[in-house]
C-alpha positions in Angstrom: -98.3 5.5 132.4 -99.6 2.4 134.0 -99.3 2.6 137.8 -96.7 0.3 139.4 -97.5 -1.5 142.6 -95.9 -4.1 144.8 -97.2 -7.5 144.1 -98.9 -6.3 141.0 -97.9 -9.4 139.0 -99.9 -11.6 141.4 -102.8 -9.2 141.3 -102.8 -9.0 137.5 -102.7 -12.8 137.3 -105.6 -13.2 139.8 -107.8 -10.6 138.0 -107.0 -12.1 134.6 -107.9 -15.6 135.8 -111.1 -14.3 137.4 -112.2 -12.6 134.2 -111.4 -15.7 132.1 -113.3 -17.9 134.5 -116.3 -15.6 134.4 -116.2 -15.5 130.6 -116.1 -19.3 130.2 -118.6 -19.9 133.0 -121.0 -17.6 131.2 -120.6 -19.4 127.9 -120.6 -23.0 129.3 -123.1 -22.8 132.1 -125.8 -20.8 130.5 -125.5 -22.3 127.0 -128.2 -24.8 128.0 -130.6 -22.8 130.1 -130.8 -24.3 133.6 -134.2 -25.7 134.8 -134.5 -22.9 137.4 -134.7 -20.3 134.6 -137.4 -22.2 132.7 -140.1 -22.0 135.3 -143.1 -19.7 134.9 -143.5 -18.7 138.5 -141.2 -16.3 140.4 -139.4 -17.8 143.3 -136.5 -16.7 145.5 -134.2 -19.3 143.7 -135.3 -17.9 140.4 -134.4 -14.3 141.4 -131.0 -15.5 142.7 -130.3 -17.4 139.5 -131.3 -14.4 137.4 -128.9 -12.2 139.4 -126.1 -14.7 139.1 -126.7 -14.9 135.4 -126.6 -11.1 135.2 -123.3 -10.9 136.9 -121.8 -13.7 134.8 -122.5 -11.9 131.5 -120.0 -9.2 132.7 -117.2 -11.7 131.9 -116.9 -10.9 128.2 -117.5 -7.2 128.9 -114.6 -7.1 131.4 -112.4 -9.1 129.0 -113.0 -6.7 126.1 -112.5 -3.6 128.4 -109.2 -5.0 129.8 -107.9 -6.0 126.4 -108.7 -2.5 125.1 -107.0 -0.9 128.0 -103.8 -3.1 127.8 -103.4 -2.7 124.0 -103.8 1.1 124.4 -101.0 1.1 126.9 -98.7 -1.2 124.9 -96.5 -0.3 122.0 -95.8 -3.8 120.8 -99.2 -5.5 120.5 -101.1 -5.0 117.2 -103.4 -6.7 114.7 -100.7 -9.2 113.5 -100.2 -10.8 116.9 -103.9 -10.8 117.6 -104.6 -12.6 114.3 -101.7 -15.0 114.8 -102.9 -16.0 118.3 -106.5 -16.4 117.0 -105.2 -18.6 114.2 -103.1 -20.8 116.5 -105.5 -20.9 119.4 -108.6 -21.8 117.3 -106.7 -24.5 115.4 -105.4 -26.1 118.6 -108.8 -26.1 120.3 -110.5 -27.5 117.2 -108.0 -30.3 116.8 -108.3 -31.2 120.5 -112.1 -31.2 120.6 -112.5 -33.0 117.3 -110.1 -35.7 118.2 -112.1 -36.2 121.4 -115.3 -36.3 119.5 -116.2 -39.8 118.2 -118.9 -39.1 115.7 -119.1 -36.5 112.9 -115.9 -35.3 111.0 -114.8 -31.7 111.3 -116.2 -29.2 108.9 -113.1 -27.8 107.2 -114.7 -24.3 107.2 -114.1 -24.1 110.9 -110.3 -23.9 110.1 -110.8 -21.4 107.3 -112.7 -19.2 109.9 -109.4 -18.7 111.9 -107.6 -17.6 108.7 -110.2 -15.1 107.6 -112.1 -14.1 110.9 -113.5 -10.8 109.6 -114.4 -11.9 106.1 -116.2 -15.0 107.4 -117.6 -13.3 110.5 -116.8 -16.3 112.6 -115.2 -14.6 115.6 -117.1 -11.3 115.8 -115.7 -10.3 119.2 -112.1 -10.9 118.1 -112.9 -9.1 114.8 -114.1 -6.2 116.9 -110.8 -6.2 118.8 -108.9 -6.1 115.5 -111.1 -3.2 114.3 -110.5 -1.4 117.6 -106.8 -1.8 117.4 -106.8 -0.3 113.9 -108.9 2.7 115.0 -107.1 3.2 118.3 -105.1 6.3 117.2 -108.2 8.0 115.8 -110.3 7.3 119.0 -107.5 8.5 121.3 -107.4 11.9 119.5 -111.2 12.3 119.8 -111.4 11.3 123.5 -108.3 13.3 124.5 -110.1 16.6 123.7 -112.4 16.4 126.7 -113.6 13.8 129.2 -117.2 14.6 128.3 -116.7 13.1 124.8 -116.2 9.7 126.6 -119.4 10.2 128.5 -121.3 11.2 125.4 -120.0 8.1 123.6 -121.1 5.9 126.5 -124.5 7.4 126.6 -125.1 7.2 122.9 -123.7 3.7 122.4 -124.9 2.0 125.6 -127.5 4.0 127.5 -129.8 4.8 124.6 -130.2 1.3 123.2 -131.0 0.0 126.8 -133.4 2.8 127.7 -135.4 2.5 124.5 -135.1 -1.3 124.4 -134.0 -1.3 120.7 -130.9 -2.9 119.3 -130.0 0.3 117.4 -126.5 -0.8 116.5 -127.1 -4.5 116.0 -125.2 -5.6 119.2 -127.1 -9.0 119.2 -126.9 -9.2 122.9 -123.2 -8.7 122.9 -122.1 -10.9 120.1 -121.4 -8.6 117.1 -118.3 -6.8 115.7 -119.7 -3.3 116.4 -120.5 -4.3 120.1 -116.9 -5.6 120.6 -115.5 -2.4 119.0 -117.6 -0.2 121.3 -116.5 -2.0 124.5 -112.9 -2.3 123.3 -112.9 1.5 122.7 -114.4 2.2 126.1 -111.6 0.2 127.7 -108.9 1.6 125.6 -109.8 5.2 126.4 -110.9 4.7 130.0 -110.0 8.0 131.7 -109.1 6.5 135.1 -107.3 9.5 136.5 -110.0 12.0 135.5 -113.4 10.4 135.9 -113.1 7.6 138.5 -111.7 9.5 141.5 -114.1 7.8 143.8 -113.6 4.3 142.6 -115.2 2.5 145.6 -118.3 4.7 145.5 -118.9 4.1 141.8 -118.3 0.3 142.2 -120.7 0.0 145.1 -123.3 2.1 143.3 -123.1 0.1 140.0 -123.2 -3.2 141.9 -126.4 -2.1 143.7 -128.0 -0.9 140.5 -127.2 -4.2 138.8 -128.6 -6.3 141.6 -131.7 -4.1 141.9 -132.7 -4.2 138.2 -131.9 -7.9 137.8 -134.1 -8.6 140.8 -136.9 -6.2 139.9 -137.2 -7.0 136.2 -138.9 -10.4 136.7 -141.5 -8.7 138.9 -142.0 -6.0 136.3 -142.4 -8.7 133.6 -145.0 -10.6 135.6 -146.9 -7.5 136.4 -146.9 -6.1 132.9 -147.2 -9.2 130.7 -148.4 -11.8 133.1 -145.4 -14.0 132.5 -141.6 -13.9 132.7 -141.0 -13.2 129.0 -139.0 -10.0 129.6 -137.4 -10.9 132.9 -134.0 -11.3 131.2 -134.0 -7.9 129.6 -130.9 -6.7 131.4 -129.2 -10.1 131.4 -127.0 -9.6 128.4 -123.6 -8.2 127.8 -124.8 -5.2 125.8 -127.2 -4.0 128.5 -126.5 -0.7 130.4 -126.2 -2.1 134.0 -123.7 -5.0 133.3 -121.6 -2.6 131.2 -121.7 0.1 133.8 -120.7 -2.3 136.6 -117.9 -3.7 134.4 -116.6 -0.1 133.7 -116.5 0.6 137.4 -114.9 -2.7 138.3 -112.4 -2.1 135.5 -111.5 1.3 137.0 -110.9 -0.4 140.3 -108.8 -3.2 138.7 -106.5 -0.9 136.7 -105.9 1.5 139.6 -105.0 -1.4 141.9 -102.7 -3.2 139.5 -99.6 -2.5 137.4 -99.8 -4.5 134.1 -96.3 -5.6 133.0 -95.9 -7.8 129.9 -99.3 -6.9 128.6 -99.2 -9.5 125.8 -99.5 -12.3 128.4 -102.8 -11.0 129.8 -104.1 -10.0 126.4 -103.5 -13.4 124.8 -105.0 -15.2 127.8 -108.2 -13.0 127.6 -108.5 -13.4 123.9 -108.1 -17.2 124.4 -111.0 -17.2 126.8 -113.1 -15.1 124.4 -112.2 -17.4 121.6 -113.5 -20.5 123.4 -116.5 -18.7 124.8 -117.8 -17.2 121.6 -117.1 -20.1 119.2 -120.5 -21.8 118.9 -119.0 -25.0 117.4 -116.5 -25.4 120.3 -119.2 -24.8 122.9 -121.5 -27.3 121.1 -118.8 -30.0 121.0 -117.9 -29.4 124.6 -121.4 -29.8 125.8 -121.8 -32.9 123.5 -118.9 -34.5 125.3 -120.2 -33.4 128.7 -123.6 -35.1 128.1 -121.9 -38.4 127.5 -119.9 -38.2 130.7 -120.9 -39.9 133.9 -120.4 -36.8 136.0 -123.3 -34.3 136.1 -123.4 -31.8 133.2 -123.4 -28.7 135.5 -120.5 -30.0 137.5 -118.5 -30.6 134.4 -119.2 -27.2 133.0 -118.1 -25.6 136.3 -114.9 -27.7 136.3 -114.1 -26.7 132.7 -114.6 -23.1 133.6 -112.0 -23.5 136.3 -109.5 -25.6 134.4 -109.7 -24.1 130.9 -108.1 -20.8 131.9 -105.1 -22.8 133.1 -104.9 -24.7 129.9 -105.1 -21.4 127.9 -102.3 -19.9 130.0 -100.1 -22.9 129.3 -100.7 -22.7 125.5 -100.0 -18.9 125.6 -96.7 -19.5 127.4 -95.6 -22.1 124.8 -96.9 -19.9 121.9 -94.9 -16.9 123.0 -91.7 -18.9 122.7 -92.3 -19.8 119.0 -90.6 -18.1 116.1 -94.1 -17.4 114.6 -95.0 -15.2 117.6 -91.8 -13.3 117.4 -92.1 -12.7 113.7 -95.6 -11.3 114.2 -94.4 -9.1 117.0 -91.8 -7.6 114.7 -94.6 -6.9 112.1 -96.6 -5.0 114.7 -93.6 -3.0 115.9 -92.8 -2.0 112.4 -96.4 -1.2 111.4 -96.8 1.0 114.5 -94.4 3.5 112.9 -96.6 3.9 109.8 -98.3 7.3 109.4 -100.0 9.1 106.5 -96.9 11.1 106.0 -94.6 8.1 105.4 -97.2 5.8 104.0 -95.7 5.8 100.4 -92.2 5.3 101.7 -93.2 2.4 103.9 -95.2 0.7 101.1 -92.2 0.8 98.8 -89.9 -0.5 101.6 -92.4 -3.4 102.3 -92.6 -4.2 98.6 -88.8 -4.4 98.3 -88.6 -6.6 101.4 -91.3 -8.9 100.1 -89.4 -9.1 96.8 -86.2 -10.0 98.7 -88.0 -12.7 100.6 -89.4 -14.2 97.4 -85.9 -14.3 95.9 -84.5 -15.8 99.1 -87.0 -18.6 99.0 -87.4 -18.9 95.2 -86.5 -22.6 95.1 -89.0 -23.6 97.8 -91.7 -21.5 96.1 -90.8 -23.2 92.8 -91.3 -26.6 94.3 -94.5 -25.7 96.1 -96.0 -23.9 93.1 -95.2 -26.8 90.7 -96.6 -29.4 93.0 -99.8 -27.5 93.5 -100.2 -27.4 89.7 -99.6 -31.1 89.4 -101.9 -31.8 92.3 -104.7 -29.8 90.7 -104.2 -31.6 87.3 -104.3 -35.0 89.1 -107.9 -34.2 89.9 -108.7 -33.0 86.4 -107.4 -36.2 84.7 -109.9 -38.3 86.6 -112.8 -36.7 84.6 -115.2 -38.5 82.4 -116.2 -36.5 79.4 -115.1 -33.4 81.2 -117.4 -34.0 84.2 -117.3 -35.6 87.6 -119.2 -38.9 87.8 -121.4 -39.7 90.8 -122.7 -43.1 89.8 -121.6 -46.3 88.1 -123.4 -45.4 84.9 -123.6 -41.7 84.5 -122.1 -38.3 85.0 -123.4 -35.1 86.7 -123.0 -31.5 85.6 -120.0 -30.7 87.8 -117.2 -29.3 85.6 -114.0 -31.2 86.2 -111.9 -28.1 85.8 -113.7 -26.2 88.6 -115.0 -28.9 90.9 -111.8 -29.7 92.8 -110.9 -26.0 93.3 -114.4 -25.0 94.5 -115.3 -28.1 96.4 -112.1 -29.9 97.4 -109.3 -27.4 97.8 -108.0 -29.0 101.0 -107.5 -32.3 99.1 -105.5 -30.5 96.4 -103.2 -29.0 99.1 -102.8 -32.4 100.7 -102.0 -34.1 97.4 -99.4 -31.3 96.8 -97.8 -32.1 100.2 -97.5 -35.7 99.1 -95.8 -34.7 95.9 -93.5 -32.4 97.9 -92.7 -35.4 100.1 -91.6 -37.3 96.9 -89.3 -34.4 96.0 -87.8 -34.3 99.5 -87.3 -38.1 99.5 -85.4 -37.9 96.2 -83.5 -34.9 97.4 -82.4 -36.8 100.5 -81.3 -39.7 98.4 -79.4 -37.8 95.7 -78.5 -34.6 97.5 -79.1 -32.8 94.2 -81.9 -30.3 94.0 -82.3 -30.2 90.3 -82.1 -34.0 89.8 -84.7 -34.6 92.6 -86.9 -31.8 91.4 -87.0 -32.9 87.7 -87.2 -36.6 88.7 -90.2 -36.0 90.9 -91.9 -34.0 88.2 -91.2 -36.8 85.6 -92.6 -39.5 87.9 -95.7 -37.4 88.6 -96.3 -36.9 84.9 -96.0 -40.7 84.3 -98.4 -41.2 87.2 -101.0 -38.8 85.7 -100.7 -40.3 82.2 -101.1 -43.8 83.6 -104.1 -42.7 85.7 -105.8 -41.2 82.6 -105.2 -44.3 80.5 -106.6 -46.6 83.2 -109.7 -44.4 83.6 -110.3 -44.3 79.8 -110.1 -48.1 79.6 -111.6 -49.3 82.9 -113.4 -46.3 84.4 -111.4 -46.7 87.6 -108.1 -45.3 89.0 -104.9 -47.3 89.5 -105.2 -49.6 92.5 -102.4 -51.0 94.8 -103.1 -54.5 93.6 -101.9 -53.5 90.1 -98.6 -52.2 91.4 -97.2 -55.8 91.1 -97.8 -55.6 87.3 -94.8 -53.3 87.1 -92.6 -56.5 87.0 -94.3 -57.3 83.7 -93.2 -53.9 82.3 -92.7 -55.4 78.8 -96.4 -56.3 78.5 -97.4 -53.0 80.0 -95.3 -51.0 77.5 -97.1 -52.9 74.7 -100.4 -51.6 76.0 -99.3 -48.0 76.0 -99.8 -46.0 72.8 -96.7 -45.4 70.8 -97.1 -41.6 71.1 -96.9 -41.8 74.8 -93.8 -43.9 74.7 -92.0 -41.4 72.5 -93.2 -38.6 74.8 -91.9 -40.5 77.9 -88.6 -41.2 76.4 -88.2 -37.6 75.2 -89.0 -36.3 78.7 -86.5 -38.7 80.3 -83.8 -37.5 78.0 -84.7 -33.9 78.8 -84.6 -34.7 82.5 -81.1 -36.1 82.3 -79.7 -33.3 80.2 -81.7 -30.6 82.1 -80.5 -31.8 85.5 -76.9 -31.8 84.4 -77.1 -28.3 82.9 -79.0 -26.7 85.8 -76.7 -28.3 88.4 -73.8 -26.5 86.7 -75.7 -23.3 85.9 -77.7 -22.8 89.2 -75.6 -24.3 91.9 -77.5 -25.1 95.1 -75.6 -26.0 98.3 -75.6 -29.6 99.4 -77.6 -30.8 102.4 -76.0 -31.8 105.7 -76.4 -35.5 106.6 -78.9 -34.9 109.4 -81.3 -33.1 107.1 -80.9 -35.7 104.4 -81.9 -38.4 106.8 -84.8 -36.4 108.0 -86.1 -35.8 104.5 -85.8 -39.5 103.7 -87.6 -40.6 106.9 -90.5 -38.1 106.9 -91.9 -39.1 103.5 -91.6 -42.8 104.4 -93.5 -42.3 107.6 -96.2 -40.4 105.8 -96.6 -43.1 103.1 -96.5 -46.0 105.6 -99.1 -44.3 107.8 -101.6 -44.8 105.0 -101.6 -48.5 105.9 -103.7 -47.5 109.0 -105.9 -44.7 107.6 -108.9 -47.1 107.6 -108.2 -48.8 110.9 -110.7 -48.1 113.7 -109.1 -46.5 116.7 -106.1 -45.2 114.8 -105.8 -41.5 115.3 -105.1 -40.7 111.7 -108.3 -42.3 110.5 -110.3 -39.5 112.1 -107.8 -36.9 111.0 -108.1 -38.0 107.4 -111.9 -38.0 107.6 -111.8 -34.5 109.2 -109.9 -33.0 106.3 -112.4 -34.5 103.9 -110.9 -37.8 102.8 -113.8 -40.0 101.7 -112.5 -43.4 100.3 -115.8 -44.6 98.9 -114.4 -48.1 98.2 -117.7 -49.1 96.4 -117.1 -46.5 93.7 -113.4 -46.0 93.1 -113.7 -43.6 90.2 -115.9 -41.1 92.1 -113.6 -41.5 95.2 -110.6 -40.6 93.0 -112.4 -37.5 91.7 -113.2 -36.5 95.3 -109.8 -37.3 96.9 -107.5 -37.3 94.0 -106.0 -40.5 92.5 -102.9 -40.3 94.7 -104.8 -40.2 98.0 -107.3 -42.8 96.8 -104.4 -45.1 95.9 -103.1 -44.8 99.4 -106.6 -45.3 100.8 -106.6 -48.7 99.0 -103.3 -49.9 100.4 -104.8 -51.6 103.4 -108.6 -51.9 103.3 -110.2 -53.3 106.4 -113.1 -55.3 105.0 -114.2 -56.7 108.3 -113.1 -56.0 111.9 -111.5 -59.0 113.6 -114.0 -60.2 116.3 -112.9 -60.3 119.9 -111.7 -63.7 121.1 -111.4 -64.9 117.5 -109.2 -68.0 117.3 -109.2 -71.5 115.8 -110.2 -73.0 119.1 -113.2 -70.7 119.3 -114.3 -71.7 115.8 -114.0 -75.4 116.6 -116.0 -74.8 119.7 -118.8 -73.2 117.7 -118.7 -76.0 115.1 -119.0 -78.7 117.8 -121.9 -76.8 119.5 -124.0 -76.6 116.3 -123.0 -80.0 115.1 -124.5 -81.4 118.3 -127.7 -79.4 117.8 -127.9 -80.6 114.2 -127.7 -84.2 115.4 -130.6 -83.6 117.8 -132.7 -81.9 115.1 -131.9 -84.5 112.4 -132.8 -87.4 114.7 -136.5 -86.2 114.6 -136.6 -85.2 110.9 -139.2 -86.9 108.7 -137.9 -85.6 105.3 -134.5 -85.7 103.7 -132.5 -83.0 101.9 -132.7 -84.8 98.6 -136.5 -84.5 98.6 -136.4 -80.7 99.1 -136.0 -77.9 96.5 -133.6 -75.0 97.4 -133.9 -71.9 95.2 -131.2 -69.2 95.2 -132.1 -65.8 93.8 -128.9 -63.7 93.2 -130.2 -60.4 92.0 -126.8 -59.2 91.0 -126.4 -62.0 88.5 -129.7 -61.2 86.6 -129.7 -58.9 83.6 -131.6 -58.3 80.4 -129.3 -59.0 77.4 -131.5 -56.9 75.1 -130.2 -53.8 77.0 -126.7 -54.3 75.7 -126.1 -52.0 72.8 -125.4 -53.9 69.5 -126.6 -57.3 70.7 -128.9 -59.3 68.4 -131.0 -62.1 69.8 -132.9 -64.8 67.9 -135.6 -64.9 70.6 -136.5 -63.4 73.9 -134.4 -65.1 76.6 -136.7 -63.9 79.5 -140.3 -63.8 78.0 -142.0 -64.3 81.4 -140.2 -61.4 83.0 -141.1 -59.1 80.1 -144.7 -60.3 80.3 -144.8 -59.4 84.0 -143.2 -56.0 83.3 -145.8 -55.2 80.6 -148.6 -56.1 83.0 -147.1 -54.2 86.0 -145.4 -51.2 84.4 -145.5 -49.0 87.5 -144.0 -51.7 89.7 -141.4 -53.2 87.5 -139.8 -50.2 85.7 
């Protein structure tokens, strides 16, 4: 049982904040090595900086130890909640930092990392926590046998690698999954009541050892190697002395504090580790810091102070969401799984999953159908089965695999737009089957029209052509007869199918508020496209971040990259030129008057007239060789001089 103590909530909050601050300070401040640590000569300031650095690396060690201890003493925290908080926390932090960043777009892989942290090895410390949570029952049984097992584990996993100066277990200075699992396990199985009976003595002794070796190591390095190349040997989170100090400090903390509502402290600590160990986030933070007027070091210190408060606020909001409560229920239920009831639990989970699918079958039908149409919308933009990258040729990317492998996020975004169409029609008609079949019919017409346009003009449908719908008679004459019969047949099937399904599979009507919401949301999404290309509009960067690349100079390739639907929306409001500041009719008249006066002064001293001068305009875009056009027959060479020059200067002209 965790010891209860008066004022323990305040103590727990102070200790948690201190560990978070130390973790973030270590990541932010030492990311760019301070000038004091780059010198070649030992000084008193250098020794103090090295000692400070050595103490700051205990931040992630303490965080992992305390997370392990709290999870081991909690019956409601498990892998599902850890993963869920990692997902939400990383996405929020990425969104915030990338919207603040004004240069490069976000790499979509950063968001994938939060979904598959272990498979992509993007958050090794968090992955180590997940691994430790899964092996917690097994390690508890082993360490419960005798306290000496814990000591043997510590010696084998921490002492030996430090003594022999070899990274036996690939700790990478305290940034690997195995390292995080080891420290988590040490915290989870910390035998407070058995080993640490003299807490103050152990804490004082470990502190003295850490200071001693951090201060002596630079002297040893200079004496042995003649430089400071090995002075930071013990200045990493996997070294014996920082870990030993952290263990002793942890023993003191847990004996002085009662930890109620463990999930709050666990999520706060994981949030600090998330920010501290994500190289992309640290890099972006430092990039923003270097552009600020305040000194870099002052900003980093300020961020280390304020970020724990921001994390605590997000954790508090997150714990109130339905997502958090659902994951908590998953952990509570999975905690009852054992080898004895494994088969029974698997069957029960399978049955529950089946019931969930049946319960949401119509939503899944819409989502799945729109994903298929979104994928096919990319496929129909192909040229001879390939994706074109130039105005004249194709490249070897197969159109059937290119979008799935290279542009999956754009397929999903297109599917969301198609779902918006269904929701809009559902809000208007309040009939599921009519709106579902109508949206499918309109999408099919859209895909066929896109294919016909690309076959005839090598470009997708543009917004300027939308007005041609009024001349529907002429447009229908341009469509092959087979397509017209197909469209009419589908329309008839749509009408009959919606009537039959409405009677056969009755779906409840929507309340008025939801209908209004489903009408307004798609309209807002569509109208927002009018500003996707406007500088300073927040959605422009968001669209670039998800991979939207309009490529207005090559519409076909842009449609193959973004899909014809998104590219159509990209073209709704193209900003060809930004409006200059102070632009007005009066300003233009002022400029005309200024240069007219200058022209009068210059012309007054001219000795020649414009009629006596020859002006030559060379428009390279308008020049072409007619003989290159296939099937063209010419009586004589229209550009003999050019051909003669080309024959004399082959290397330069071809």
